[in-house]
Each structure stands twice: as C-alpha cells, then as structure tokens.
N, C-alpha and C positions, 0 to 999 in steps of 0.2 A: 504494500500500500504506499501510497505517498500523500503528501499533504502541502498545498500551496498556501501562500500568503492570502489572507481574507477568507480561507475556508474553514468550516466546521465539519468535523468527522463524527458522527453520532454511532456509537457502539451499542447495539442491542444483543440480548441474549438472556437465557434463563439463569437462575442463580446457579453459581458453580461454572459457568461457561468459559470463564477466564477474562472477563472484562477487567476487573480490578487487578487481576495479575498482570495483564498486559499494560495497564497504566502504570503499575509499580515498576515494571521493567523499563518503561519509557522514561520514568522518573529517575532512573538509575538506583532505585531502592532494592531492586532484585537483579540478578544476572540471568540472561536467557541462557537456555541449554543449547540453543542453535539459532541461526539466523543472524542478520545484520541490522543495525539501526544507526541511523546518522541524523543529526539536526545540524543544519548548515555546514555540512561536511565534517562534523565532529564526531569521532567515535567515542562512545561512552567509556569504553575500556581504557583508552589513551588519554582522553581529554574530559574525564567525567566532572571535575570542578568547573571547567570553563562551560561545559554544557549545562549544568546545573544552574549557572548564572543566567541562562537564556530561557529557562521554563520555571513553572510553579505548578506543584501537584496539590490538589485539594482533595483528599480521600474522605473516608468515613470518620476517621479520628481527626479532630480539628487542630489539635495541639495548641490549645488555649489554656492559660493559667488562671484558675478560678481565683486565687487570692490577689491577682493583679486587676487593676481596672481595665476598661476597654482601651484608654489612652496608654497604659502602661504595656498592655499586650502588644499594641502596635509598635511602640517605641522599642520593645524588646526584640520584636522580630526584625525592626530596621537595623538595630544593632548587630544581630546575628548575620544579616545579609551586607553588613557595613554600608548601608544606604545612608548618604548624608541628607537628613530631613529636619525640617523646622516644626515646631510646635503647631504652627498655622497649616502646614501641609498635612500633619496628623489630623488635625481638627477638621480639615476640608474633606478628608477622605471619610472620616466618621460620619460627617453630615451627608455625604454622597450615599452611603449605605443605609441612611436612616437612623444612625445611632448618636447623632450629635447632642441629644438631650440626656444621655447617660454616660458622658465620657469618664466620670469619676466614680462610676458605680462598678462595684466588684462583679466580674463576670460569672461568678458561681451563681448569682441571682439571676443571670440572664435565661430566657427561654431558649428553646432548642433553635428557633428561628432566629433569635438575636445572636446567638453564638455562630450560626452559619453566615449571617451578614458580617459579623466581625472577621470571620475567617476570609470571606470574600474581599474585605477591606485590605487584607494583605496583598491580594493579587492587584488591587489597583495601586497600591503603594509601590509595589515592586515593577509592575509594567513589564512582565516578560514577553518574550516573543511567542511563546507557546504556553497555553493554559491546558493542563490535564486535570479534568473535573470527573470525580467519581460520585455520581447521584447528587449533582449539586442542588437539585430541587427538593431534596427531602428536608423536611421540617420547615420549609417555607409555606406560608399562606399564599392565597391567590394574589394579593398585592405584591408579595416577595417574589413570585414566579414572573409576574408582569415586568416588575423591576429588573430581575435577572436577565429576562430576554432582551429588554431594551439595552442593558449594560453589554451583553454579548453581541447584539447587533452593531452597536457603536464600535466595539473593539474590533469585530470582523471588518467593518467598512473602513477601519484605519490600517488594514493589512495584517491583523492579528491572526493567529491560528488557534483553533481549539480542538481537542479530541475529549469527547465526553461519553461516559457510560451512564445510561438511564434505562429504566424499565417503562417510561411513559412517553410514548410517542406523540400524545397530544400536546405536551408541555414544550415540545421542540418544534412543532410544526410550523411555527412562524419564523424559524431561523433558516437562513440560507446554508443548506447543509447537504451532505451526502451520508447515507447510512450504510453499515456493515453489520452483518449478523455474525456473532461468535457461537460456536457450538463444539463442545469438547476441545476447547483451546485453539480451534482453527477458525480463520476468517472465511466467510462465504459471501 
C-alpha cells in the first residue's frame, strides 16, 4: 500500500484482524516479521528516531497523566518532543479542542471524551506529517465526531496524511479517503 499527501487511508476489519498491530508497526512500536515500510524514504530500522519525529500515533491508551492538569499534560508532551512552545500556543490548542475552560483542572476528573480531545491536542501541537489513529472516534459524542472530521478535513486539505483504524464507516463517510480491509493480518 502507499499513501500520498492529502490522503486518508481507513482500515476496516473485525476485532483481532490486525488493524492496531499494523498501526503499532507503522509507529515503530512493534517490529514487523516481514515486509518493508518507508516514510519519506526513511527505513524505521535505520532511522527510527528521525521517522518518529514525522508521525504521531494515537492508540487506545492515551498516555495522559491524571495528576497533571490539561495544560501540564500538553507541556509535558512538548518537553518530551523538545517542541519549543509558548503558554499562548498551549492555550490556543486547548481552545481548539474545546478544553480552554478547564486548563487547570486535573485530567483524572475528565470524561473519556475530554481525555480523547486532550490526546488529540497533542497531535495539533506537534503537527506531524502522518497521523496514525486507532479508533479516534471512541468516547466522542456527536459534536466531538463532527469536530474531529472537520479537523481531519482541514489537515488533509493542507497535505497531511492519515491512516486510521475504525469500526464505524458512517463516521468517516464525509472524509476524502480510501479504504482497505484487514483480515487475519492481511490487507484486502
């Protein structure tokens, strides 16, 4: 398979078909048993760190710290990625994801949808070339789904690339995308 700038690839398949595993391999979290993978001509085996600077993986576990506030979680992420950010940039991203009203609130008290929005704020802060999204609609209400689709459409219109695993074809029907089916670890 290949992916061009401005393209969204939607992965469908039953539970256990390999969608999450494929995304984890693309994110360099797992090593493939066979096959080749390149992002902008970078081999993950030889250029893993450089490749990881060009992508962001949002999986089932959101890697948020409940004892930190929304603002502190974003700042911590920025420091891990050595992103030079200002407080105003962090506040702007939190506003964009609809969390500007609770920047100083501990994330342990956030709903699942609020935690998902905060995790997506990291994607906006980092602005990678490739977004790897595993069930990004889970825990989002209808307003959150519509917001995420607008966000994805904007990102794709600017030349971004997305590979997304989802079970819900209705939620992605508005996105400019192509689909692939996974079955027993094989793309069809």
